[in-house]
Residue, then its C-alpha position, 0 to 999 in steps of 0.5 A: m558587922t556580921g551576918q551569912w552568905q550562901a553560894v548558889s552553886p552547886g555543892s553550896r555552903l553557909r558561911s558567916f561574914r560581914l559586909p560593909l559598904r562604902s563610906g568615909g572619906a576617899r583616903d586615910n585622913d579625910p574625914p567621912m564624906t556621908t555615913w553609910r547606913p544599909h538600906p531597909r530593904i533587900r537590894v539585889v547588887a552585881i559586883g564585877l571580879h576584874w584581874r591584873d597580874g594576879r591582883l584584884l580590882a577593889a575599892e577601898v571600904r572605910d568606917d564612919a571616922g573615914r578608916l580603911r576597913g577593908v576592900r570590895p570589888l566594884g558594882g552596885e544595884i540592880e535596878f528594876g527591870e534591869s538584868w544582872q549583867v546590864a547592871l553590872m555593865r552599866e555601874f562600870d560605865e557609871e563609875l570608870g567610864i569603861e565598857i566591859a565584857i563579862t567573862s563568866a558565869p554569875l555566883m550568887l551570895e545572900n548576905i545579911f549582916v549588921h553595920e553600925g547597929s543597922t542590919g542590912h539585906e543583899v543578894i549579889f551576882l558576882a562575876e569575872v569581867a574583862f577591860p578594854e585593852g589598855a584601859f587604866a594601864g600603868q595606874d596602880r589606882i583608879d579614883f572616881r565619884e559616886d552618884n553621891g558625890e563620895e570620893i572612891v579609891a580602887r586599886w589592884f590587891d594580892l589576894a594573899e594580902l587580904d583577910v590577914d592581920g595587918g591588912p585589909q579584909l576583902y569583902p563580902t567576908g567569905l569571897k577569899e574562900l571561894l576563889p581557891g583552887r583558881n590560881v590568882s597568883n599565876p600571870s598567865s591564868p585565864r583570870n589575868r585578862 
C-alpha cells in the first residue's frame, strides 16, 4: 500500500505513506467479517486524536486474513452537507456513544493509496478531541461495531510503540511525524485531557 499525503498548514510538506482502513475480524485469530476495499471516489473524512496519559486512542486495522497491520485514530466519512466538526462529533457518538469536544484546529491530509490492488483517495480533517469526564475510565480497550456490523477494537497506544519493528503501524502513515514537538509522553501536557 503506498500513497502520498500533504499537510495543509503553514510550512506544509509532501511525504509518502499508506492508509489502510479497518477490515478483518476483531481479534488476531478471528476470520475477517468483511473485505474492505477503497471507494472508487474521493472520500472526505474526519478523524479525532484522543489522548490519555500520553497514549493515543486508535482502532486496530486488520488485513483480509484478520492479521493486525496497524492502528488508526477513530472517525469516519463526512456526509454531504455536513461540516467536518459535525461529522467528527457524529462519528464518536455513533461508534462510542459519547459527546466529544473538539479541542484543536484541524490538520488536513490528502491521502492517495493502494490497498489490495485498489486505489483509494481521501481528504482527511484531523483534530484533537476531549471525552466527557470519566468516559471509559479504567478501560484499556473499547469494543464497538461499525454500521456494517464489523467488530472493532480500540485501545490507547504509546506513540513510541508505533511505527517500530515488531509494533503496529500508525495510519495514516506519516501521522506520527506530524506530532513531534507535541509532548505526548508528558501526562501533564494539555493533550492528555
